[in-house]
TIDREN-550696 format. One record per residue: residue number from 1; y, x, z of N, C-alpha, C in turn. Coordinates in nm, 4 decimals, decimal comma. Atoms other than C-alpha are relative to their C-alpha. Example, Ala and Ser with C-alpha at 12.3 -4.5 7.8 and 13.67 -1.06 7.14 Angstrom:
<milos>
+--------+----------+----------+----------+----------+----------+----------+----------+----------+----------+
: kolkol :       nY :       nX :       nZ :      caY :      caX :      caZ :       cY :       cX :       cZ :
+--------+----------+----------+----------+----------+----------+----------+----------+----------+----------+
:      1 :  -0,1190 :   0,0890 :   0,0000 :  -0,4500 :   1,2300 :   0,7800 :   0,1200 :   0,0900 :   0,0000 :
:      2 :  -0,1190 :  -0,0820 :  -0,0060 :  -0,1060 :   1,3670 :   0,7140 :   0,1090 :  -0,0770 :   0,0730 :
+--------+----------+----------+----------+----------+----------+----------+----------+----------+----------+
</milos>
This chain:
<milos>
+--------+----------+----------+----------+----------+----------+----------+----------+----------+----------+
: kolkol :       nY :       nX :       nZ :      caY :      caX :      caZ :       cY :       cX :       cZ :
+--------+----------+----------+----------+----------+----------+----------+----------+----------+----------+
:      1 :   0,1124 :   0,0905 :  -0,0197 :   3,7617 :   3,7058 :   3,0447 :  -0,0700 :   0,0384 :   0,1292 :
:      2 :   0,0643 :  -0,0286 :  -0,1275 :   3,5954 :   3,6716 :   3,3814 :  -0,1505 :   0,0188 :  -0,0174 :
:      3 :   0,1451 :  -0,0179 :   0,0061 :   3,2412 :   3,7824 :   3,4490 :  -0,0667 :  -0,1174 :   0,0708 :
:      4 :   0,0736 :   0,1142 :  -0,0529 :   2,9918 :   3,5068 :   3,5151 :  -0,1261 :   0,0517 :   0,0679 :
:      5 :   0,1228 :  -0,0439 :  -0,0664 :   2,7305 :   3,5846 :   3,7806 :  -0,1171 :  -0,0882 :  -0,0417 :
:      6 :   0,1158 :   0,0830 :   0,0349 :   2,3746 :   3,4574 :   3,7308 :   0,0060 :  -0,1358 :   0,0708 :
:      7 :   0,0028 :   0,1352 :  -0,0582 :   2,3272 :   3,0849 :   3,7927 :  -0,0940 :  -0,0023 :   0,1202 :
:      8 :   0,0885 :   0,0096 :  -0,1156 :   2,1800 :   2,9980 :   4,1325 :  -0,1250 :  -0,0829 :  -0,0275 :
:      9 :   0,1160 :   0,0814 :   0,0353 :   1,9375 :   2,7592 :   3,9601 :   0,0248 :  -0,0731 :  -0,1303 :
:     10 :  -0,0141 :   0,0667 :   0,1302 :   1,8723 :   2,5565 :   3,6436 :   0,0863 :  -0,1260 :   0,0030 :
:     11 :  -0,0765 :   0,1247 :  -0,0081 :   2,0581 :   2,2480 :   3,7699 :   0,1487 :   0,0245 :   0,0247 :
:     12 :  -0,1399 :  -0,0339 :  -0,0235 :   2,3937 :   2,4306 :   3,7933 :   0,0730 :   0,0184 :  -0,1318 :
:     13 :  -0,0842 :  -0,0194 :   0,1180 :   2,6805 :   2,4383 :   3,5436 :   0,1179 :   0,0878 :   0,0408 :
:     14 :  -0,1117 :  -0,0910 :  -0,0253 :   2,9545 :   2,7015 :   3,5167 :   0,1317 :  -0,0714 :  -0,0239 :
:     15 :  -0,1359 :   0,0520 :   0,0146 :   3,3097 :   2,5825 :   3,5779 :   0,0896 :   0,1221 :  -0,0121 :
:     16 :  -0,0773 :  -0,1225 :   0,0207 :   3,5348 :   2,8514 :   3,4261 :   0,1281 :   0,0034 :   0,0831 :
:     17 :  -0,1259 :  -0,0186 :  -0,0711 :   3,8352 :   2,9947 :   3,6067 :   0,1179 :  -0,0392 :  -0,0875 :
:     18 :  -0,1212 :   0,0372 :   0,0733 :   4,1892 :   2,8998 :   3,5104 :   0,1223 :   0,0363 :   0,0833 :
:     19 :  -0,1269 :  -0,0256 :  -0,0678 :   4,5514 :   2,9628 :   3,5958 :   0,0555 :  -0,1310 :   0,0533 :
:     20 :  -0,0632 :   0,1163 :  -0,0634 :   4,7144 :   2,7174 :   3,8378 :   0,1416 :   0,0362 :   0,0420 :
:     21 :  -0,1370 :  -0,0183 :  -0,0478 :   5,0809 :   2,6735 :   3,9270 :   0,0008 :  -0,0401 :   0,1466 :
:     22 :   0,0056 :   0,0244 :  -0,1436 :   5,1047 :   2,7045 :   4,3058 :   0,1167 :   0,0686 :   0,0691 :
:     23 :  -0,1140 :  -0,0526 :  -0,0756 :   5,4145 :   2,7486 :   4,5212 :   0,0929 :   0,0861 :  -0,0857 :
:     24 :  -0,0965 :  -0,0681 :   0,0850 :   5,6338 :   2,8538 :   4,2306 :  -0,0516 :   0,1186 :  -0,0782 :
:     25 :   0,0545 :  -0,1111 :   0,0795 :   5,3957 :   3,1013 :   4,0677 :  -0,1399 :  -0,0358 :  -0,0490 :
:     26 :   0,1350 :   0,0198 :   0,0504 :   5,0759 :   3,1180 :   3,8665 :  -0,0981 :   0,0816 :   0,0825 :
:     27 :   0,1078 :  -0,0690 :  -0,0712 :   4,7574 :   3,2071 :   4,0545 :  -0,1305 :  -0,0256 :  -0,0743 :
:     28 :   0,1290 :   0,0127 :   0,0666 :   4,4106 :   3,2698 :   3,9133 :  -0,0995 :  -0,0676 :   0,0933 :
:     29 :   0,1065 :   0,0678 :  -0,0736 :   4,1416 :   3,0278 :   4,0331 :  -0,1305 :   0,0408 :  -0,0666 :
:     30 :   0,1213 :  -0,0508 :   0,0640 :   3,8072 :   3,1992 :   3,9695 :  -0,1015 :  -0,1100 :  -0,0283 :
:     31 :   0,1058 :   0,0936 :   0,0341 :   3,5144 :   3,0217 :   3,8081 :  -0,1077 :  -0,0022 :   0,1071 :
:     32 :   0,1082 :   0,0125 :  -0,0972 :   3,2137 :   2,9056 :   4,0050 :  -0,1119 :  -0,0859 :  -0,0569 :
:     33 :   0,1148 :   0,0826 :   0,0354 :   2,8683 :   2,7560 :   3,9679 :   0,0010 :  -0,1240 :   0,0884 :
:     34 :   0,0016 :   0,1260 :  -0,0744 :   2,8437 :   2,3893 :   4,0717 :  -0,1252 :  -0,0773 :  -0,0398 :
:     35 :   0,1169 :   0,0832 :   0,0253 :   2,5377 :   2,1686 :   4,1056 :   0,0426 :  -0,1212 :  -0,0829 :
:     36 :  -0,0348 :   0,1128 :   0,0880 :   2,5481 :   1,9123 :   3,8226 :  -0,0342 :  -0,1306 :   0,0723 :
:     37 :   0,0292 :   0,1256 :  -0,0703 :   2,5816 :   1,5650 :   3,9798 :  -0,0902 :  -0,0914 :  -0,0826 :
:     38 :   0,0848 :   0,0950 :   0,0738 :   2,3358 :   1,2880 :   3,8904 :   0,0833 :  -0,0786 :  -0,1008 :
:     39 :  -0,0687 :   0,0765 :   0,1037 :   2,4326 :   1,1116 :   3,5687 :   0,0970 :   0,0801 :  -0,0844 :
:     40 :  -0,0921 :  -0,0841 :   0,0777 :   2,6359 :   1,4069 :   3,4349 :  -0,0789 :   0,0856 :  -0,0982 :
:     41 :   0,0643 :  -0,0789 :   0,1051 :   2,5593 :   1,6082 :   3,1226 :   0,0834 :   0,1232 :  -0,0330 :
:     42 :  -0,0760 :  -0,1221 :   0,0229 :   2,7738 :   1,9183 :   3,1677 :   0,1468 :  -0,0156 :   0,0343 :
:     43 :  -0,1401 :  -0,0069 :  -0,0399 :   3,1286 :   2,0223 :   3,2493 :   0,0898 :   0,0133 :  -0,1218 :
:     44 :  -0,1035 :  -0,0116 :   0,1022 :   3,4257 :   1,9665 :   3,0167 :   0,1148 :   0,0767 :   0,0659 :
:     45 :  -0,1027 :  -0,0803 :  -0,0681 :   3,6714 :   2,2477 :   3,1074 :   0,1398 :  -0,0601 :  -0,0113 :
:     46 :  -0,1401 :   0,0396 :   0,0029 :   4,0332 :   2,1772 :   3,1935 :   0,0774 :   0,0878 :  -0,0976 :
:     47 :  -0,0817 :  -0,0764 :   0,0950 :   4,3150 :   2,3018 :   2,9705 :   0,1473 :  -0,0319 :   0,0228 :
:     48 :  -0,1446 :   0,0212 :  -0,0025 :   4,6912 :   2,3409 :   2,9516 :   0,0411 :  -0,0666 :  -0,1303 :
:     49 :  -0,0446 :   0,0752 :   0,1174 :   4,8562 :   2,0923 :   2,7144 :   0,1524 :   0,0075 :  -0,0091 :
:     50 :  -0,1454 :  -0,0042 :   0,0215 :   5,2024 :   2,1385 :   2,5648 :   0,0513 :  -0,1423 :  -0,0182 :
:     51 :  -0,0636 :   0,1310 :   0,0065 :   5,4196 :   1,8312 :   2,6163 :   0,1479 :   0,0198 :  -0,0300 :
:     52 :  -0,1429 :  -0,0167 :   0,0294 :   5,7840 :   1,7615 :   2,5204 :   0,0786 :   0,0648 :   0,1144 :
:     53 :  -0,0740 :  -0,0557 :  -0,1125 :   5,9010 :   1,8540 :   2,8731 :  -0,0557 :   0,1306 :   0,0537 :
:     54 :   0,0616 :  -0,1239 :  -0,0497 :   5,6800 :   2,1625 :   2,9154 :  -0,1514 :  -0,0060 :  -0,0122 :
:     55 :   0,1457 :  -0,0076 :   0,0016 :   5,3161 :   2,2260 :   2,9954 :  -0,0582 :  -0,0834 :   0,1137 :
:     56 :   0,0683 :   0,0830 :  -0,0994 :   5,0748 :   1,9962 :   3,1830 :  -0,1455 :   0,0445 :   0,0064 :
:     57 :   0,1413 :  -0,0351 :  -0,0181 :   4,7355 :   2,0922 :   3,3288 :  -0,0843 :  -0,1265 :  -0,0069 :
:     58 :   0,0964 :   0,1094 :   0,0121 :   4,4567 :   1,8569 :   3,2216 :  -0,1286 :   0,0472 :   0,0675 :
:     59 :   0,1162 :  -0,0499 :  -0,0737 :   4,1808 :   1,9005 :   3,4807 :  -0,1312 :  -0,0263 :  -0,0726 :
:     60 :   0,1336 :   0,0187 :   0,0549 :   3,8195 :   1,9409 :   3,3809 :  -0,0694 :  -0,1185 :   0,0656 :
:     61 :   0,0755 :   0,1131 :  -0,0542 :   3,5635 :   1,6687 :   3,4409 :  -0,1449 :   0,0075 :  -0,0465 :
:     62 :   0,1407 :   0,0066 :   0,0380 :   3,1928 :   1,5966 :   3,4238 :  -0,0166 :  -0,0957 :  -0,1172 :
:     63 :   0,0302 :   0,0840 :   0,1167 :   3,0695 :   1,4609 :   3,0911 :  -0,1122 :  -0,0958 :   0,0398 :
:     64 :   0,1074 :   0,0939 :  -0,0350 :   2,8708 :   1,1395 :   3,1495 :  -0,1186 :   0,0160 :  -0,0945 :
:     65 :   0,1215 :  -0,0059 :   0,0818 :   2,5123 :   1,1505 :   3,0294 :  -0,0070 :  -0,1263 :  -0,0851 :
:     66 :   0,0130 :   0,1146 :   0,0905 :   2,4573 :   0,9274 :   2,7262 :  -0,1187 :  -0,0851 :   0,0450 :
:     67 :   0,1125 :   0,0849 :  -0,0409 :   2,2415 :   0,6260 :   2,8100 :  -0,1168 :   0,0158 :  -0,0965 :
:     68 :   0,1195 :  -0,0087 :   0,0848 :   1,8866 :   0,6415 :   2,6841 :  -0,0186 :  -0,1327 :  -0,0722 :
:     69 :   0,0270 :   0,1219 :   0,0773 :   1,7942 :   0,3959 :   2,4103 :  -0,1218 :  -0,0702 :   0,0592 :
:     70 :   0,1175 :   0,0711 :  -0,0522 :   1,5586 :   0,1228 :   2,5284 :  -0,1172 :   0,0158 :  -0,0964 :
:     71 :   0,1155 :  -0,0099 :   0,0904 :   1,2044 :   0,1355 :   2,3925 :   0,0009 :  -0,1162 :  -0,0991 :
:     72 :   0,0021 :   0,1089 :   0,0981 :   1,1399 :  -0,0705 :   2,0786 :  -0,0715 :  -0,1229 :   0,0568 :
:     73 :   0,0603 :   0,1254 :  -0,0469 :   1,0523 :  -0,4347 :   2,1377 :  -0,1428 :  -0,0114 :  -0,0513 :
:     74 :   0,1389 :   0,0240 :   0,0383 :   0,6866 :  -0,5281 :   2,1297 :  -0,0140 :  -0,1488 :  -0,0313 :
:     75 :   0,0166 :   0,1428 :   0,0319 :   0,6095 :  -0,8535 :   1,9452 :  -0,1012 :  -0,0632 :   0,0955 :
:     76 :   0,0910 :   0,0686 :  -0,0920 :   0,4466 :  -1,1061 :   2,1774 :  -0,0884 :  -0,1013 :  -0,0718 :
:     77 :   0,0808 :   0,0957 :   0,0758 :   0,3144 :  -1,3419 :   1,9087 :   0,0125 :   0,0328 :  -0,1480 :
:     78 :  -0,0031 :  -0,0226 :   0,1443 :   0,2317 :  -1,3264 :   1,5398 :   0,1070 :  -0,0901 :  -0,0616 :
:     79 :  -0,1016 :   0,0843 :   0,0646 :   0,5121 :  -1,4513 :   1,3105 :  -0,0639 :  -0,1207 :  -0,0678 :
:     80 :   0,0484 :   0,1231 :   0,0662 :   0,4728 :  -1,8063 :   1,1755 :   0,0293 :   0,0076 :  -0,1485 :
:     81 :  -0,0231 :   0,0003 :   0,1447 :   0,4343 :  -1,8552 :   0,8018 :   0,0270 :  -0,1379 :  -0,0512 :
+--------+----------+----------+----------+----------+----------+----------+----------+----------+----------+
</milos>
């Protein structure tokens, strides 16, 4: 497990390191702190997935922030009876 240095600020998210296949061998890509982009709600890490023909790297991605619910409607007139 890699060591995680302190975050540079509250608006940063940790992207963990992972093994990559590069030029015929595996190389370690260390983790890093990244500023969370507007509209994102955190990092979904990448992972290796076993497939019928071998292994495939599924890259990580930013999780979209869930839309906020609109405020409740305000009645503009009294209901008719």
